[in-house]
C-alpha positions in Angstrom: -14.9 -2.7 10.1 -16.6 0.5 9.3 -15.8 3.9 7.8 -17.6 7.1 6.9 -17.0 9.5 4.1 -18.2 13.1 4.4 -18.3 15.7 1.5 -16.4 18.8 2.6 -17.0 20.9 -0.5 -15.9 21.1 -4.1 -14.3 17.7 -4.8 -13.1 17.1 -1.3 -14.1 14.4 1.2 -13.1 13.4 4.7 -12.8 9.7 5.3 -13.0 8.5 8.9 -12.2 5.0 10.0 -14.1 3.0 12.5 -11.2 3.4 14.9 -11.6 7.2 14.7 -8.8 8.2 12.3 -9.5 10.7 9.6 -7.9 11.4 6.2 -8.7 14.3 3.9 -9.1 13.3 0.2 -9.4 15.8 -2.6 -9.6 15.8 -6.4 -7.2 17.6 -8.8 -8.0 21.2 -9.7 -9.1 20.2 -13.2 -11.9 18.2 -11.6 -13.0 20.9 -9.1 -10.6 20.0 -6.3 -8.1 22.1 -4.5 -5.4 19.4 -4.2 -5.7 19.3 -0.4 -5.2 15.5 0.0 -4.7 12.3 -1.9 -7.1 11.1 -4.5 -9.4 8.2 -3.6 -7.5 5.8 -5.9 -4.2 6.9 -4.4 -5.7 6.0 -1.0 -6.4 2.5 -2.4 -2.8 2.2 -3.5 -1.5 3.4 -0.2 -3.8 1.0 1.6 -2.3 -1.9 -0.3 1.2 -0.7 0.5 0.4 -0.3 4.2 -1.3 -3.7 4.3 1.7 -5.5 2.7 4.3 -3.5 4.7 2.5 -4.5 7.9 2.7 -8.1 7.0 6.3 -8.0 5.9 7.4 -6.3 9.2 5.3 -8.6 11.3 6.9 -11.7 9.7 10.4 -10.3 9.9 10.0 -9.4 13.6 8.7 -12.9 14.3 11.7 -14.2 12.4 13.9 -12.2 14.8 15.4 -10.1 12.1 17.1 -6.9 13.2 15.2 -4.5 10.9 15.9 -0.8 11.2 13.8 0.4 8.3 11.3 -0.9 5.8 10.4 1.2 2.8 7.9 0.2 0.1 7.7 1.8 -3.3 4.5 1.2 -5.3 4.0 1.8 -8.9 0.6 1.3 -10.5 -0.9 1.4 -14.0 -4.5 2.1 -14.7 -6.8 1.4 -17.6 -7.2 4.2 -20.2 -11.0 3.7 -20.2 -13.7 4.4 -17.6 -13.6 2.9 -15.1 -9.9 3.6 -14.8 -9.2 0.5 -12.7 -5.7 -0.6 -11.7 -4.3 -3.1 -14.2 -0.9 -3.6 -12.8 0.8 -2.8 -9.5 4.4 -3.4 -8.5 5.6 -3.3 -4.9 9.3 -2.9 -4.2 10.5 -3.3 -0.6 13.8 -1.9 0.6 14.5 -3.5 3.9 17.4 -2.1 6.0 18.8 -3.8 9.0 21.7 -5.6 10.6 22.7 -9.0 9.2 19.4 -9.6 7.5 18.9 -13.0 5.9 18.0 -12.9 2.3 15.8 -16.0 2.5 13.8 -14.6 5.4 13.2 -11.3 3.7 12.1 -13.0 0.5 9.9 -15.3 2.5 8.2 -12.4 4.3 7.5 -10.6 1.0 6.1 -13.9 -0.6 3.9 -14.7 2.4 2.4 -11.2 2.4 1.7 -11.5 -1.3 0.4 -15.0 -1.4 -1.3 -15.5 2.0 -1.7 -12.6 4.3 -2.2 -9.2 2.5 -6.0 -9.0 2.1 -5.8 -5.9 -0.1 -3.3 -7.5 -2.5 -5.2 -10.8 -2.7 -8.5 -9.0 -3.2 -7.1 -6.9 -6.1 -5.5 -9.9 -7.7 -8.8 -11.7 -7.7 -10.3 -8.7 -9.4 -7.7 -9.1 -12.2 -5.0 -6.8 -11.2 -1.5 -8.1 -12.0 0.6 -7.6 -8.8 4.3 -8.2 -8.7 6.8 -7.8 -5.8 10.5 -7.3 -5.5 12.9 -6.5 -2.6 16.4 -5.4 -1.8 18.3 -5.6 1.5 20.5 -2.8 2.8 22.9 -3.1 5.7 22.3 -0.5 8.4 25.0 2.0 8.8 
């Protein structure tokens, strides 16, 4: 896996993945940015959410669950000192579908957290406390 980061002026950078997809990152105005994209640490948090959501959906699809939507809400706390690393992250999954089984949704979230999500497991090994919760909504 590869990526490149190119400075685009002020506090802005363009990140390009090895697969050719690009994302603009920018700093806040008080740090010389123009607020044109997410901050680098926000990208890390979004990457964690994407990694875990990918796992949850994959597991639920393999479990033949009729999922119509999967929404993940992430909330993170950072240290007050430099480096301002993540200290705690909570992921809350809202899974919507038809006749979803509670035990299978719970299992999917647990398997992602404990076995499959590389980002989550890597951050936990670095000392970040990561917690998970979920709720199920019936599709209308």
